[in-house]
N, C-alpha and C positions, 0 to 999 in steps of 0.2 A: 508566686509570680508567674510561673509557666502557665497556670490556669488562666490568669488574667490576660496574658498575651494571646493565648489560644482563643479566648472569647472575643477579643478585639479583632483577631484575624477572621474569625467566622462572621462577626458583625460587619466588618468591612466588605467581605466577600458577598454577604447578603445585600448590602447597599449597592454594590456594583451590579449584581444581578438585577435588582429592582430598577436601577437606572437604565440598564440595557433593555429590560423589558418595556419600560416606559417609552424610551426613544423608539423602540420597534413598533409599539402600538401606535405612536403618533405617525410614523411613516406609513403604516398600513391604512390609516384613516384618511390619507390624502385623496382628494376626488380624482376619479378616473375620467377619461374622455367620454362624452355622451355617446350612447349607442347609435349606430348608423340607422337612419330612418328611410328605408326604401319603400316604394309603393306597395309591394307585396306584404311587408310587415305592417304597414298602415292599414291595409285591407283586413288582414288577419285580426289586428287589434279591434277594428270596428266590428267585425263579425263575432268576436269573442266577448264583447262587452254586454253586460245586462242592460236592458233598455225599458221603454214604456210597456212593451208586451209582458215583460217579466213582472212589472209592478202590478199588473192585473191580478196576480196570484197572491198579493199581500193580504187579501180578505180571508184567505185560508190559514194564515199563520196564527198559532195560538193553541190553547188547550180546549178541546171540544168533547161534549158527550153526544153520542149518537144513538139512534134507534134504526135498526135494519129490519126491513120487511122483505121477505122473499118467498117464492113458492116453487114447488117442483114442476108444476104444470099450470097452465092458465086457469083450469077449473079447481085447482087445489086451494085449500084455505091457507092464507099467508102465515108464515112462521115469523115470529118477532124476537129480536134480541137486542140488548143494549151493550154499549162499549164506550171506549174513549179514543180520541185522536190527539196526538201531540205533534203538531206540524211546525217546522222551522226551516229557515233558509240555510242552505249549505253552498259551498264553492263560490263565495262572494256574491250571494243573491242571484246565482244563475239557476239553481234548482231548489224546488220545494221538497223537503224530506217529510214523509208522513209515516208516523209510527202508530199503528192501530192495535188495540187490544179489546177483547170482548168474548162473547160466547157464540158458537154456531153448532147447531144440531146437538145441543147439550154438552159440548166440549169446549175447552179453552181455544180461543182463536187469537192469532196474532198475524199481522201483515205489515209489509213495508211498501210504500209507494214513493216514486220519484217522478216529479213533473217539472218540465222546463219549457222554455220557448227556444226553438232552434232558429236563429237569425238567418242562417243560410237557406233552410227549407221554407221558412216563412210559416211555420206551424208549431203548435204545442205538441210535445212528445211526452209520453209517460210509460212507466213500467210498474208492474205490481207483482209481488210474490207473497205467499202466505204459507202457513203450516197445514193447509188443507190440500196441498198438491205439491208437485215437484217442478212444475213448469213456471215460466215467467210470462205474464200477459203483457203485451205491448199495444200501444194505441197512439193515435194522432188525433188532434182536434183543432178546430178553427173557432175563433171567438165570434159569436153572433152579436153584434152591437145592439140591435133593437131589443133583443130579449136578455141581453147581458148574460149569456150562457156559453159554455164550451160544449160544442157538439162533437162528441168523441166516437171514433170507430176503432176497433181493434180486434185482436184474436188471441186465443189461448189454446193450450193442449188440455182437453177436457178429461180429468181423471175418472169421471163417472161413465162416459160413453166410449172413451178411448180415441175419440177424434183427435187427430194431430193438429189440425188448424180449425178451430171452431170460432165463428165470429162472436164477439161479445156484444150483448144487447146494450143500447144506449141507456144511461142512467134513467131510472123510472119506468123502463119498458120491460116487458117479460118476453 
């Protein structure tokens, strides 16, 4: 009989705890007052939201195979290698994340790029890092509507020459 009473006391206590937890959860779920919307907050939200300029990067999203051709000097024979890109949106479609794998100079190559549109500056910004150096390349670009291209300019610390700020050549140029 003592066992049965003890079980009922434990069961009753459990029900009381569940009831208290349920009523507590209901009270926590009550709606709160709407946040204050001042002009500065509204401007921040506008400047922080992805827009039409971000959508232009949609064409790069997906899995890609690529061929890279580069040369050590304008008169040198181009060196060619193949690889893959896995590109996806991050941070609520604010930035395009690029994960690149391949070969370079007969060695495994991996790189990461992030590109987005800066609403405040009115330009595309990007950064690139890879396992062929310890620096981060940064660049800005403008979208050229007639040619539907991003014209990029940037710089990097060159591990080959030791230059601390070397301009990066536009894509397709040597």
